[in-house]
C-alpha positions as CSV (number, residue, x, y, z in Angstrom):
1,X,7.4,5.9,5.8
2,X,8.8,2.7,5.9
3,X,11.7,3.5,7.8
4,X,9.7,4.9,10.6
5,X,7.6,1.4,9.8
6,X,10.9,-1.0,10.6
7,X,11.4,0.9,14.3
8,X,8.1,0.1,15.2
9,X,7.2,-3.4,13.5
10,X,10.5,-4.7,11.1
11,X,8.3,-7.7,10.2
12,X,5.2,-5.6,9.1
13,X,7.6,-2.8,7.5
14,X,8.6,-6.1,5.3
15,X,5.3,-7.0,4.7
16,X,4.5,-3.5,3.9
17,X,7.4,-3.0,1.4
18,X,6.5,-6.6,-0.3
19,X,3.1,-5.2,-1.1
20,X,4.1,-1.9,-2.2
21,X,6.2,-3.5,-4.8
22,X,3.3,-6.3,-5.6
23,X,1.3,-3.2,-7.1
24,X,3.7,-1.5,-9.0
25,X,4.6,-5.1,-10.5
26,X,1.2,-6.5,-11.0
27,X,-0.3,-3.3,-12.8
28,X,3.0,-3.6,-15.2
29,X,2.0,-7.1,-16.0
30,X,-1.9,-5.9,-16.5
31,X,-0.4,-3.3,-19.0
32,X,0.7,-6.6,-20.9
33,X,-2.6,-8.4,-20.4
34,X,-6.1,-7.9,-22.3
35,X,-9.6,-8.3,-21.3
36,X,-10.8,-10.0,-17.9
37,X,-7.0,-11.2,-17.4
38,X,-6.0,-7.5,-17.5
39,X,-8.7,-6.5,-15.3
40,X,-7.8,-9.3,-12.8
41,X,-4.1,-8.2,-12.6
42,X,-5.3,-4.8,-11.4
43,X,-7.7,-6.5,-8.9
44,X,-4.6,-8.6,-7.4
45,X,-2.9,-4.7,-7.6
46,X,-5.9,-3.0,-5.7
47,X,-5.8,-5.8,-3.0
48,X,-2.0,-5.5,-2.7
49,X,-2.8,-1.8,-2.3
50,X,-5.2,-2.0,0.1
51,X,-2.6,-4.3,2.0
52,X,0.0,-1.4,2.5
53,X,-2.8,0.8,3.2
54,X,-3.8,-1.9,6.1
55,X,0.1,-2.2,7.2
56,X,0.3,1.9,7.6
57,X,-2.7,2.0,9.5
58,X,-1.7,-0.4,12.2
59,X,1.9,1.0,11.9
60,X,0.6,4.7,12.9
61,X,-1.7,3.5,15.2
62,X,1.3,2.1,17.2
63,X,3.9,4.8,16.4
64,X,1.8,7.6,16.6
65,X,0.8,6.0,20.6
66,X,4.4,5.7,21.1
67,X,5.4,8.7,20.0
68,X,7.5,7.3,16.9
69,X,5.3,9.3,14.4
70,X,3.7,12.6,14.3
71,X,0.0,12.7,13.3
72,X,1.1,15.2,10.5
73,X,3.0,12.2,8.9
74,X,0.5,9.4,9.1
75,X,-1.8,11.9,7.5
76,X,0.4,12.5,4.8
77,X,1.0,8.3,4.3
78,X,-2.6,7.6,4.1
79,X,-3.6,10.2,1.9
80,X,-0.7,8.6,-0.7
81,X,-1.8,5.4,-0.4
82,X,-5.5,6.3,-1.0
83,X,-4.3,7.9,-4.2
84,X,-2.8,4.8,-5.2
85,X,-6.1,2.4,-4.3
86,X,-8.4,4.9,-6.1
87,X,-6.4,4.9,-9.2
88,X,-6.0,1.2,-9.2
89,X,-9.5,0.8,-8.5
90,X,-10.2,2.7,-11.6
91,X,-8.1,0.7,-13.5
92,X,-9.5,-2.4,-12.4
93,X,-12.8,-1.3,-14.0
């Protein structure tokens, strides 16, 4: 998905890649924390997941309109990021 995003907007792809990495790193860091600090790290991770979702949403709209991406590919990518957001949200509670 990121390769296709790079074809549409390389800067947006870079931002989405960095946000996706941030999700994983903040979850790993949260596992070493406790209490409020742990929840805060999970919330930061949730914010990064939302950022990835927004980047994908924008890219998909443009990529589908330009014919770079099929609707089915977009649906799969959005379903995956929704799973990540749901999991991260549960961790932050």
